[in-house]
N, C-alpha and C positions, 0 to 999 in steps of 0.2 A: 695817593701811594707812590711812594718814590721806587724808581724802575730796579727791578733784582739784578745785579750782575750774574748773566746765567753764564760766564767764562768758563767756571770752573765744573761744572754740570757738562757744557758743550764739551769740554777737554776730555773730562772722563768717560763719555760717551763715545768720543774718538778713539779711545784707547781701547775700550773694550770691543769695538767691532774690529779694530786693527788686530788686536789678542785672537778673535773668534776667526779672522780669515786667515791669519798664521797657522792656527791651530788646524784650519781646513786644509791647509796646505802640507802640513807636518802632523798627521792625523794619530800615528802612532807614539808623539813626544809627550810623556807626562810632564816636562816641563813648560810646555806649552801650556797643556790641560791646567797645571798650577798655576800659570802667569793668567790666563782667562779666569779662573777661579777668584784669585786675588783682585783682579780687575771688576769683577761681579760685586765683590763684597763692598769694596770701595764705592763703587758706582751706586749701590744701592743704600749705603749709608749716607752720601752725598744727596742721591735723590729724596730721601726721607727729610733731609735737612731744610732742602728747598720747599718742597711739600709743607712744612710746618710754617715756614717763612711765608709763604704765600698766602697759607689760611690765616694767619695773623695778620699781615700787611694789607692785602686786599680784601679779606673777608670779614676782618676782626674777630676772628675766631681765637678762644684762649685755649690754646692746644697746648700748654707747657706740664699740664698735670693730665692730659689724655693719654689712655693707653695707645699703643700702636693700631691696633685695630681700629679704633675709635678715629684716630686721625686719619685712617685709610678710609673709613667710610665717609668721612666729612668729604674728604678731599673727592669722593667718588661723586657725593652728592653736589660739589660745587663745580663737577666737569675736569678733576684735574688728574684723574685715571677713570681709565675706561672698563677696567675689570679688577674689581676691588677683589675678588676671591683667588685670583691670579697672583696678586701682589702680596695676600696671607701665605700662599705658597712660598714666593721669591725670599720672603721673612724667614719662614719654615727654613729652606734649604742656606740662606744664611746662617744659621744659627747652627745647623748641623756643622758648618765647615771649623767654628769657632770653638766647638766642646770636643770634637773628634776628628781624627784623621784616619780614615780608612779609603780604600780603595775604591770600593763602590761606595761609599758616600761621596768621594771626590766626584765620581762618573755623573751620579745623579745631579750633583751641584752643578757640574759642567753642562750638562743638558738642559739646565734652566736659564744660563746663560744667554742663550740665542733669543727665547721667547723675551725676555726678560729687555732686551737691547729692544725692540720693537715698543713695549709698553713703556719706557723710560723716553722714548724718540716723542711718543705720543705726549708724555709730561711736558718736556721741553717745549714741544708747538704750543702748548695751552699756556706756560708760563710766559711765552713770547708772547702770545695775545694778550695775556694780562699787561704786559709791560706797555704793549701797543695802546691798548686801553687806557693806561694811566698818563702816556704821553698825550693824547688826544685831548 
């Protein structure tokens, strides 16, 4: 398996983390909240692409036609994600932001970003482990 270039995911995670820290510093800022939501959306989409790529390259899974939930279940079976139900919730939050804009929805999605950060960091560690295994 060729090593995956994880730099884009590492960068997205760092940006989400930075956004959350800034939002903690200025909790009343809607601009910070909205920035965190945007970074959450982007990082989520990028994480899914890396999950799909890892399942294809490292495990030989045919994921092109798999629905999102099946991709995540397979990722959990392969040890890429450690809480598949949480990832389902992140997808729901992600979808809410693209279909409507409402202050309560924004607040709900914003609250999803912090636990998502820990879950996507777990994914990144697992992807690094796959890269290490491929290099050995």
